[in-house]
N, C-alpha and C positions, 0 to 999 in steps of 0.2 A: 693106464692111471696105475699110480701105485695105491696098494691094499690099505695105506695109511692116509689116504685122502676120499673124499667123499666130496665131488664137486656140486658146489650150487648152482655157478653159474662160471661161463667162460666166453667172453666175448669173440675169440676167433671161430667157436664153434659153429657147426653148418645153421642149427637152431637156438640160438641165445636166449637166455631167460626175458622174461616181460614186466618190464621194471614201472613202477608208478611215479607220479610225482606229485608233490603236494608242498602247499607254503602253510603258513598262517592266518592267510586268509580265511582258513574254515573257521577261525575263533575270533575274525574280526582285523587282524594284522595284517602290515602292508608290505611285508617283503615280496620278492619278485625272481623269476628265474624258470629254468627249464633243464631238460636234460635231453642230449644229445649223443647218438651214436656215430662215433668218428674214432680216425688213426691218429693214436698220439706217440711221437716218438717212435713209432714204428711197431706197434700193438694196436689192437683195434681193444675200442673201450666204451664205455657207457660213463659220460662225464655229467656232472652237475656245477652246475654255474649260476648264479644269481647275486642278487642284494641281500643281506640280512639284514632288516631291519627294526628296530624294536617299538615304533611306535604303537597305540593301539594294544598295548597288552602282548605284541607280537614277539618273533625274535628267531623264526628258524625255516630252514627250506628243507627239504628231504626226497629223496627216492628211496621207494621201499618195495620189495618183493614179499609176495606171499610162498613159502615154502613147505613143503614135505618133511615131519622129522626124519633125519638120519637114520638106517636100521644101526643098532650097535650100539657102542660107547663111543663118545665122541668128547674130545677134552678141551678143542680150542677151535677158533675159526681163524684162515688164514685169507688174509687179501693181497693181491698188487694192484698198485695205488701210485698216481703221479698227479703234483697238484702244484699250488702255488705258498707252501710253506705252511699253512694255516693247519689250526688243527680243528678233526671233525671226529665226529661220533658214530659208531656201531652201534647202534640200538635193536634192541631183539624182543618182541613180543612172544609170548607163550598162550596157549590155549585158553589158562585160568584168567586171563587179564581181559575186564569188560570196558573199561574207561579208556577215554583215547590218550589220555596223558600218562599211563603207566608203560614202564619200559625197564628193560635193564640194559645200562649203560655202558660202553667202555669208550677210551678215545685214542685217534692216532695223529699224528702228523705225515702228511700229503708233502712231500717233498718234489723239488721242478727235476726228478730224474725218479726212473720205476724203483721202485722195493717191495720188497714182499714183506708183509706187518703179521705180526702171531698174536692175537688175542686169546687166553685164555680162556676157558670160561670163569675162573674165580677171579678174573681181572674187571668182571663186569658188576656192575652197583647196581641196586635195587635203584629204582625213581619211583615212587609213590606205589610199591607195591613190597611184599615181602614174601618170605618161603626161599627156596634153594632154585637155583637154576639149573636146569637139565636140558642138554639138548634134544632129547627126543619130546620135548614140550613146546620145544620150539616154533611156531608157525611163520612168522615174520619178520624180516630181515630190515632194515634202513640206514643208508648212509646220510648225514645229517649234518649242516652246517647251523650252528644253534649259539646264541645266547648272546653275542656282542653285534655291533653293528661294523659289518665287513663284506667285501666282495668273496664269495665263493666261487672256486675253481679246484674240481678235486674229479677225478678220473680214476675208473675200477676196470679192469681188463680180468680178474679171475676173482673169485670166492668158494671157499673150501671149506669144509669141515676136517680137522684133523685129529689123527688120535693122540 
């Protein structure tokens, strides 16, 4: 593994990370879906699929992973993604966040071919929080389909911190 990368999850590894699935049903919404481990276009991947619905003040499905803070100084997150051409979010939660709607948010497009997306920490926007985002404070990452009615279909094969 290159020293400029700190791997969070690699779906091709012997012990891939254990993600959890959430929907807006935790707040009364009606979005639905799930996540599956599968091979997509020749690569082991974790896929988030479902229907994002806006009824009952809803509007999201998410797969999230608790993480340990990376050692040292990291400047970006990088993920290998495949999808249906839609926009998805990468949301980060820190140790200081106490409310479920707080996050640092950045977005990416998941095209119908594997591609690597690099999201500098400076590209993440505070959502109902404030301060400065530091890699050493991140405790959870989430891949999110959010905010509009659509069929979500996004797969991730690798997620890593980048210097």
